[in-house]
N, C-alpha and C positions, 0 to 999 in steps of 0.2 A: 559504624553503620552495619547493621546485620544484612544478610543476603536478601531479605524481603523488603527492606526499606528502599524507596526510590527517591532520587533527588527531584526537586521541583522541575528542573529542566527535562529530566527523563519522563516524568509524568505528563508534562506539556506535550512532548513529542509523541508519546504513546497515544494520547487523545487525538492529536492531529492525524497520526497514521490510521487510527481506527476510523475516523471520519472519511479519510481519503479511500481506504479500502472498501468501506461500505458504498461510497459513491462509485468507485470503479467496478467492483464485483456485483453491485446491486442494480446499477443503472447503465453505465457506459457499455460494458461488455454485452449484457443482454440486448441492449438497443442496437449495438453494432452487428450482433449476430442475426437479429431479426431483420435488419436492413439487408444483410447479406442473403438471407433466404428469400427475400422478395425481389432480388435482382441487382442489388448494388455490388460493388467490388468487395473482395475479401478484406476483413478488418485486421490488417497486419499490426498496425500501431496499438490498438486497444488490447489485442492479445499479447503482444510483446510487453506492454506495460503491466498487464495482469500477471505475467510470468515473472517479470523482473522486480516488481514491487516488494514482495516478501524478502528478497535478498538485499535490496537497498535498505529496507527497514531494519533488518538484523544488523547489517554493517554499521548503519548510522547509530543505532542504540548501543552497540558495542563500543563505538568510539566515544560516545558520551560517558559510558561507565568507566572507561579508561582515563578520561580527563578528570573525573571526580576523585 
């Protein structure tokens, strides 16, 4: 397998993470920040997830590559 070929499992997880990241960064965080600016409490959880998601993605995909 060359360095650019991905296993089916890795392709599936990459698609999943792309969808999740679009939802988090495109909808959840902007909505939470807009609610914060109109008077709600500070959105700790969405911001924490937004910061942690790329690290979780990289670690998970690295584990999948090591298993193959």
